C-alpha positions in Angstrom: -16.4 13.9 40.1 -16.2 13.1 44.1 -18.8 12.6 46.8 -16.8 15.3 48.5 -18.2 18.2 46.0 -21.5 16.7 45.2 -22.8 19.5 47.7 -25.1 19.0 50.8 -28.7 16.7 49.8 -32.2 18.7 50.2 -35.5 18.0 49.6 -37.2 19.7 46.6 -40.4 20.1 48.1 -38.5 22.5 50.7 -35.8 23.7 48.5 -36.3 23.7 44.5 -33.7 22.9 42.3 -32.0 24.9 40.4 -28.7 26.9 39.2 -27.0 30.2 39.2 -28.3 32.6 36.4 -31.8 30.2 35.3 -35.2 31.9 35.3 -36.5 28.1 35.6 -36.3 25.7 38.6 -37.4 22.0 39.2 -39.8 21.6 41.9 -43.5 20.3 42.6 -44.0 23.8 44.0 -46.3 25.1 41.3 -48.1 28.1 43.1 -48.0 29.6 46.4 -48.4 26.6 48.9 -49.5 24.3 46.4 -47.5 21.3 45.7 -48.1 18.7 42.8 -47.7 15.2 42.3 -44.8 15.5 39.6 -42.2 17.7 39.2 -42.3 20.5 37.3 -40.0 23.0 35.3 -41.3 26.0 36.8 -40.8 29.4 35.4 -40.3 32.6 36.9 -40.4 34.7 33.8 -44.0 37.3 33.7 -44.7 35.7 37.1 -44.7 32.0 38.6 -45.8 29.2 36.2 -45.6 25.5 36.4 -44.8 24.5 32.2 -44.0 21.4 32.0 -44.9 18.5 34.2 -41.7 15.7 34.4 -43.1 12.2 35.1 -40.7 9.1 35.6 -42.4 5.9 33.6 -42.5 2.6 33.6 -40.7 1.0 30.4 -43.2 -1.9 30.2 -46.6 0.0 30.7 -45.8 3.7 30.0 -47.4 4.6 33.4 -45.8 6.5 36.1 -43.5 4.7 38.3 -43.0 4.8 41.9 -39.9 6.7 42.4 -38.0 8.6 45.5 -36.4 12.3 44.9 -33.0 12.6 45.6 -31.1 16.2 44.8 -28.0 17.7 45.4 -27.1 21.4 44.3 -25.7 19.4 41.0 -27.7 16.5 40.6 -31.1 15.6 40.5 -32.6 12.2 40.7 -36.1 10.3 40.7 -34.4 6.7 42.0 -37.1 3.7 41.6 -37.3 -0.2 42.0 -36.0 -0.7 38.4 -33.9 2.2 37.8 -33.5 6.0 37.7 -33.8 9.2 35.9 -31.2 12.3 36.4 -31.2 15.5 35.3 -29.0 18.1 35.6 -28.4 22.1 34.3 -25.8 22.2 31.4 -26.2 25.6 31.1 -28.8 28.5 32.9 -31.5 28.1 30.4 -30.8 23.9 29.3 -31.1 20.4 31.6 -30.0 17.2 30.3 -31.6 14.5 31.5 -31.0 10.4 31.0 -32.4 7.3 32.1 -31.9 3.6 32.5 -34.8 1.3 33.6 -37.3 4.1 33.6 -38.4 6.4 31.2 -39.8 9.9 31.1 -42.6 12.1 29.8 -42.2 15.7 29.5 -45.6 17.0 29.3 -47.6 20.4 29.2 -49.0 21.1 32.7 -52.2 22.5 31.5 -54.4 20.4 29.5 -56.5 23.7 27.9 -55.7 26.1 25.3 -56.9 29.5 24.6 -56.2 32.4 22.5 -54.3 33.8 25.8 -53.3 30.9 27.8 -51.9 27.6 28.0 -48.9 25.9 26.1 -49.1 25.1 22.2 -47.3 21.9 21.1 -45.7 21.1 17.9 -42.8 19.2 16.1 -40.4 21.7 14.7 -38.7 20.0 11.4 -36.1 22.3 11.3 -34.6 21.6 14.7 -35.6 17.7 14.5 -37.4 18.4 18.1 -40.7 18.7 19.8 -41.5 22.3 21.4 -43.8 23.9 23.8 -44.7 27.0 23.4 -46.2 29.2 26.6 -48.8 32.1 26.6 -47.6 32.6 30.3 -44.1 33.0 30.1 -43.7 33.9 26.7 -40.6 31.5 25.6 -40.9 28.1 24.0 -39.4 24.8 25.7 -37.5 22.8 23.4 -37.0 18.7 23.8 -34.5 16.9 21.8 -33.9 13.2 22.2 -30.3 12.3 21.8 -30.7 9.0 22.6 -33.4 6.4 23.6 -36.8 5.8 21.6 -39.7 8.4 21.5 -42.5 6.1 22.8 -45.4 8.7 22.4 -45.8 12.3 20.8 -49.7 13.4 21.8 -51.2 16.1 21.1 -48.9 18.0 18.6 -50.6 21.1 16.7 -54.1 20.4 19.0 -55.8 22.9 20.0 -58.5 23.3 23.1 -58.2 21.0 25.7 -55.6 17.9 24.8 -52.8 16.2 26.4 -49.4 17.4 24.9 -46.3 15.6 25.2 -43.6 13.5 24.7 -42.5 10.0 26.3 -38.9 8.8 26.1 -37.9 5.4 26.6 -34.5 3.6 26.7 -33.6 1.1 23.8 -33.1 -2.7 24.6 -30.7 -2.8 27.2 -29.6 0.5 27.2 -30.4 4.2 28.1 -31.7 7.2 26.7 -31.1 10.6 27.5 -32.5 14.2 26.3 -32.2 17.8 26.4 -34.6 20.6 27.5 -34.2 24.1 26.3 -35.8 27.3 27.3 -35.5 29.8 24.5 -37.3 32.7 23.2 -38.2 32.5 19.2 -35.3 30.0 17.8 -32.0 28.9 17.9 -30.0 26.0 15.8 -30.5 22.3 16.7 -29.1 21.5 20.0 -25.7 20.0 20.3 -23.2 19.4 23.1 -20.1 17.4 22.9 -20.2 17.0 26.9 -21.3 14.1 28.4 -23.6 13.8 30.9 -21.1 13.0 33.6 -18.8 15.6 32.5 -22.4 18.1 32.9 -22.8 16.7 36.5 -18.9 17.3 37.2 -19.1 20.9 36.1 -22.2 21.7 37.8 -21.3 20.6 41.2 -17.6 22.2 40.5 -19.5 25.9 39.7 -21.6 25.2 43.0 -18.3 24.0 45.3 -16.3 27.3 43.6 -19.1 29.6 44.8 -19.4 28.1 48.4 -15.6 28.2 48.8 -16.0 32.0 48.0 -18.5 33.0 49.8 -18.3 30.7 53.2 -14.6 29.9 53.4 -14.9 29.8 57.2 -16.9 27.2 57.3 -16.6 24.0 59.5 -18.5 21.5 61.4 -19.6 24.2 64.0 -21.6 25.8 61.1 -23.3 23.0 59.4 -26.1 25.1 57.4 -23.4 26.8 55.2 -23.3 25.2 52.6 -27.0 24.6 52.1 -27.7 28.3 52.7 -25.0 29.0 49.9 -27.3 26.9 47.5 -30.0 28.6 48.5 -29.0 31.7 47.4 -26.9 30.7 44.4 -29.5 28.6 43.0 -32.1 31.6 43.3 -29.8 34.1 41.4 -31.2 35.4 38.1 -29.4 36.4 35.0 -30.0 40.4 33.7 -33.4 39.8 31.9 -36.7 41.9 31.3 -36.7 45.0 34.0 -34.0 43.0 36.1 -31.0 45.1 35.2 -27.9 43.0 37.1 -27.8 39.6 38.1 -30.3 39.3 41.0 -30.8 37.1 43.4 -34.3 36.6 44.0 -36.1 36.0 47.3 -36.7 32.4 46.0 -37.5 30.6 43.3 -40.6 29.7 45.0 -43.8 31.9 44.8 -41.7 35.0 46.6 -39.8 35.2 43.3 -39.2 38.7 43.5 -36.5 41.7 45.0 -37.7 43.7 47.5 -36.0 47.1 48.5 -35.1 45.7 51.9 -34.8 42.2 51.5 -31.7 42.7 48.9 -29.5 44.2 51.6 -28.9 41.1 53.2 -28.1 39.5 50.9 -25.4 42.1 49.2 -24.0 41.8 52.9 -23.7 37.9 53.0 -22.2 37.7 49.2 -19.6 40.9 49.7 -16.4 39.2 51.0 -16.5 36.6 48.6 -18.4 38.2 45.7 -18.3 41.5 45.8 -19.4 41.9 42.2 -22.6 40.2 42.9 -22.7 42.1 46.3 -22.9 45.6 44.5 -25.5 44.3 42.0 -28.1 43.2 44.7 -27.5 46.6 46.6 -28.4 48.6 43.7 -30.6 46.7 41.9 -33.6 48.7 43.3 -31.9 51.9 42.6 -31.7 51.4 39.1 -35.5 52.0 39.6 -35.7 54.6 41.9 -38.3 57.4 40.8 -38.1 61.0 40.2 -38.7 61.4 44.0 -36.3 59.2 45.2 -38.4 56.6 46.4 -37.2 53.1 45.9 -40.2 50.9 44.5 -41.6 47.8 46.6 -40.2 45.3 44.3 -38.9 44.4 40.9 -39.2 41.2 39.2 -38.8 40.0 35.4 -41.6 41.9 34.1 -42.9 44.3 37.1 -41.9 46.9 39.0 -44.3 48.3 42.2 -44.2 51.9 43.5 -47.7 51.3 45.4 -45.4 50.7 48.8 -41.7 51.3 49.4 -39.5 49.8 51.9 -37.7 51.3 55.3 -34.3 53.1 55.1 -31.8 50.2 56.1 -29.7 51.1 53.1 -27.4 53.4 54.9 -26.9 51.2 57.7 -26.7 48.3 55.3 -24.1 50.0 52.5 -21.6 50.6 55.9 -21.5 47.4 56.4 -20.9 46.5 53.1 -18.3 49.0 52.4 -16.6 47.7 55.8 -16.9 44.0 54.4 -15.7 44.3 50.5 -12.2 42.9 49.7 -11.1 46.2 48.6 -12.5 49.7 49.2 -14.7 51.1 46.5 -13.3 54.0 44.3 -14.4 57.8 44.0 -17.1 56.6 41.0 -18.5 53.9 42.9 -18.3 56.0 46.2 -20.2 58.9 44.1 -23.2 56.9 43.0 -24.1 55.3 46.1 -23.5 59.0 47.6 -26.3 60.8 45.3 -28.2 57.7 45.4 -28.7 57.2 49.0 -29.0 61.2 48.8 -32.0 60.9 46.6 -33.6 58.0 48.9 -33.1 60.1 52.1 -34.6 63.3 50.7 -37.7 61.7 49.8 -38.4 60.8 53.7 -37.4 64.2 54.6 -40.0 66.2 51.8 -42.9 63.8 50.6 -42.9 61.4 53.9 -42.8 64.4 56.6 -46.0 66.4 57.5 -45.7 70.2 57.7 -43.4 71.4 60.4 -43.0 67.8 61.6 -39.4 66.6 62.4 -39.9 62.6 61.6 -41.1 60.9 58.8 -43.7 58.6 58.3 -45.2 55.1 57.0 -48.1 55.3 55.0 -48.6 51.4 55.8 -47.5 48.5 57.6 -46.0 47.5 54.1 -44.1 50.4 54.3 -42.3 49.2 57.6 -41.5 45.6 55.6 -43.6 44.8 59.3 -46.8 44.2 57.0 -49.1 43.7 59.6 -47.2 44.1 63.0 -49.3 44.9 66.0 -47.7 48.5 66.0 -50.3 49.6 62.6 -53.3 48.1 64.6 -54.4 51.7 65.7 -53.6 53.6 62.2 -51.5 53.1 59.4 -50.1 56.7 58.6 -47.9 56.6 61.3 -44.7 57.8 63.0 -42.6 54.9 64.2 -39.3 54.7 66.2 -37.7 52.7 63.6 -38.7 54.7 60.7 -36.7 57.6 62.5 -33.5 55.8 63.6 -32.9 54.1 60.3 -33.1 57.6 59.1 -30.5 58.4 61.6 -27.8 55.9 60.3 -28.8 56.8 56.9 -27.8 60.6 57.7 -24.4 59.4 59.1 -23.4 57.7 56.2 -24.3 59.9 54.0 -21.5 62.2 56.4 -19.1 59.7 56.1 -19.9 59.5 52.4 -19.6 63.3 52.0 -16.4 63.5 53.6 -14.8 60.8 51.8 -15.8 62.5 48.6 -14.2 65.7 49.9 -17.3 67.8 50.5 -17.3 68.9 54.1 -20.0 71.1 54.2 -22.1 68.7 52.8 -20.9 66.3 55.7 -21.8 68.8 58.3 -25.1 69.1 57.4 -25.9 65.5 57.1 -24.0 65.2 60.5 -26.2 67.6 62.2 -29.5 66.2 60.5 -28.8 62.7 62.2 -28.1 64.9 65.5 -31.3 66.6 65.1 -33.3 63.6 64.0 -31.9 62.1 66.7 -32.8 64.1 69.4 -36.2 64.1 67.8 -36.7 60.9 68.5 -36.1 60.6 71.9 -37.8 63.6 72.7 -41.2 62.4 70.9 -40.9 59.2 71.0 -39.4 58.0 74.0 -41.1 57.4 77.5 -38.6 57.0 79.7 -39.7 53.5 79.4 -39.9 52.6 75.7 -40.5 53.8 72.3 -44.1 54.6 71.2 -45.8 55.2 67.6 -47.7 58.3 67.0 -50.0 59.2 64.5 -48.8 61.4 61.3 -51.0 64.5 62.0 -49.8 64.8 65.6 -51.9 64.0 68.8 -52.5 59.9 70.1 -49.6 58.0 70.6 -49.6 54.1 71.7 -47.3 51.1 72.5 -47.7 47.3 71.3 -46.0 44.3 72.4 -44.3 44.3 68.7 -40.8 44.0 68.2 -40.8 46.6 66.1 -41.2 48.9 68.9 -37.6 48.1 70.0 -35.9 48.5 66.7 -34.3 51.6 67.6 -31.5 49.3 69.1 -30.1 49.7 65.7 -28.7 53.0 66.6 -26.1 51.0 68.5 -23.1 52.8 69.9 -25.3 56.6 68.9 -28.1 55.4 72.1 -27.7 56.7 75.6 -26.4 53.7 77.8 -29.9 53.9 79.9 -31.7 53.8 76.9 -30.1 51.0 75.0 -30.7 48.5 78.3 -33.8 49.4 78.8 -34.3 48.2 74.9 -32.0 45.0 75.5 -34.2 44.3 78.6 -37.5 44.4 76.5 -35.9 42.3 73.8 -35.3 39.3 76.1 -38.4 38.8 76.9 -39.2 38.6 72.8 -36.8 35.8 73.4 -38.0 32.3 72.8 -35.5 28.7 72.4 -35.5 29.5 68.7 -34.9 33.3 68.3 -36.6 37.0 68.7 -40.6 36.2 68.4 -41.9 39.6 66.5 -44.7 40.0 69.0 -44.9 38.6 72.5 -45.5 35.2 72.9 -47.5 36.5 75.8 -49.7 39.2 73.4 -53.4 38.6 72.8 -52.2 39.3 69.7 -49.8 36.9 69.2 -50.3 34.3 66.3 -48.0 31.0 65.4 -48.3 31.9 61.9 -49.5 35.3 61.8 -46.5 36.7 59.9 -45.4 39.6 61.5 -47.5 38.8 64.5 -45.3 36.4 66.3 -43.0 34.6 64.1 -39.5 35.1 63.9 -37.9 36.5 61.0 -34.3 37.4 59.6 -33.9 40.2 59.1 -35.3 41.6 62.2 -32.7 38.7 63.9 -29.5 40.3 62.1 -30.9 43.8 62.9 -31.7 43.5 66.7 -28.1 41.4 67.0 -26.2 44.1 65.4 -27.5 47.0 67.1 -26.9 44.9 70.6 -23.7 44.3 69.6 -22.6 47.7 69.1 -24.5 48.8 71.8 -22.0 46.9 74.1 -24.7 43.8 75.0 -22.4 41.2 73.3 -24.0 38.3 75.9 -27.2 38.8 74.5 -26.1 39.4 70.9 -24.2 36.2 71.1 -27.5 34.2 72.5 -29.6 36.1 69.5 -27.1 34.8 66.9 -27.0 31.0 68.6 -30.0 30.9 68.9 -30.9 32.0 65.1 -28.2 29.6 63.9 -29.4 26.8 65.6 -33.1 27.3 64.1 -31.4 27.5 60.6 -29.7 24.4 61.2 -32.5 22.6 62.6 -35.3 23.6 60.4 -34.0 25.3 57.5 -34.1 28.6 55.7 -38.0 29.5 55.7 -39.6 33.0 55.0 -40.1 33.1 58.7 -40.7 30.5 61.9 -43.3 29.5 64.4 -41.7 31.1 67.4 -42.7 28.1 69.9 -42.0 25.3 67.8 -39.2 26.6 65.4 -41.4 25.4 62.5 -40.4 26.5 59.2 -43.4 28.6 57.8 -44.9 30.2 54.4 -42.3 29.9 51.8 -39.6 27.4 52.6 -36.4 28.7 50.2 -36.2 32.1 51.3 -32.4 33.9 50.8 -32.4 36.6 52.8 -32.5 33.7 55.6 -29.9 32.1 54.0 -28.0 34.9 53.6 -28.7 36.0 57.6 -27.6 32.6 58.9 -24.0 33.1 56.5 -24.0 36.1 58.2 -24.2 35.2 61.7 -22.1 32.1 61.4 -19.5 34.0 59.8 -19.2 36.6 62.0 -19.6 33.5 65.0 -16.6 31.4 63.3 -14.3 34.9 63.3 -15.4 35.7 67.1 -14.2 32.1 67.9 -11.0 31.8 66.0 -9.6 35.2 67.7 
């Protein structure tokens, strides 16, 4: 292996250590905003669960050793004064650990075992290994000693409250090595011909191939590209349970789902270099489209939620996705996308339009993806300009797809519907100075200091020039040194960590930047892009960011943030290269 292929260093307090395809990570983050003293094996099957504690041990006394933790995409290490412990993924369900000068303890995270919760521990004579079986994940975790000494095995077959696990130490003057596997019920005893060094080199090479594919344009001018690629790569899981395709979770922290608009940004970032994975990201929520045509709110291993939906940005996303793919989609692929987008659009035109109304409505801020934006303060069941604008773009995409599929009548119908919806948007929600929201039942309108009111800029070239210019002026007022605040910082409702009431978010940034650019406001679009890229390069890939300090907030390893950085950095690199 070479240092050049080891990849970027990162803190496991911010970004979990994992690999492509795995449903578990190694991290101190064991629940929302909860950091343990020890690194844990954290599973994302049946929810997020810290299953095993991994504890570096002093070889003489067997107590916890003081160590620092270092991580790169292929190797995680505990470094102590007398030695080190290294961990690497051999496969998505198996990690190997090796140590010298320090031992390792692998213990159940929870002491309590009840008939419905906790982790049972026993020695399996058929495999010659120790096994933890977890109620929470419904999986088993098998520890096989490959070399070294089993210093302790505690709590085997214990019921109730007990310490459970094994401690491994080196033989005199040597080292130790173990394998930890996640499995369902049983498999043959662990065997591997690969050395630890070969496993590390393979893991590093696999990631290097991925980043070369998705960010071949990277340079010193895009210094966060490799780490952004790692966040996406390491958050990808293999198809299991209700996850029908390889899926990029939003995070392998506590936001471990696929939400039905977040996935679009991951699909776009992956499209040029990993087109099959990109198409899987786009289609995964559509695999769970219901009879009404609605997409679920979210999908994860063991649940699909339909209590809310997400905004119809999918026409916008699919148009960009098609243009970014290295080869054109064939007729079957186009027809599948057309059918799914058509059903999704009919949902908004039927289930979400009041009788006689021309514009659709949200039932709650969660439907918009901007959960608690101040646009929804007066009421929640609301006709908003962003929703109408997204629907216009989706109607245009359906018209384009129908034309490519040789259905001229459908193409004309969709194009006419787009024109009619945009005309209704401008007639009913544009005041001459700004867009307003309206009660779904008709009557009262209002405006807010939320960036959400300005999202019709996504219409880009479809907007009259005077309207796009007015929106651009309002957007400038939301710019801080770090990017676009989702609530004006001068608003009495602004909150530094107020979710959509102030912090900077990646999807809003990408949508606004794209709309500005398509509307001809290139200088402002360049400014929005530059500030967000600098924000990520300094503060990482958090779920959102404090608009006045740039500090990362909430989940600190969010894939749509990483993908948005990749999208903006790639576009910048190509513009600079012209």
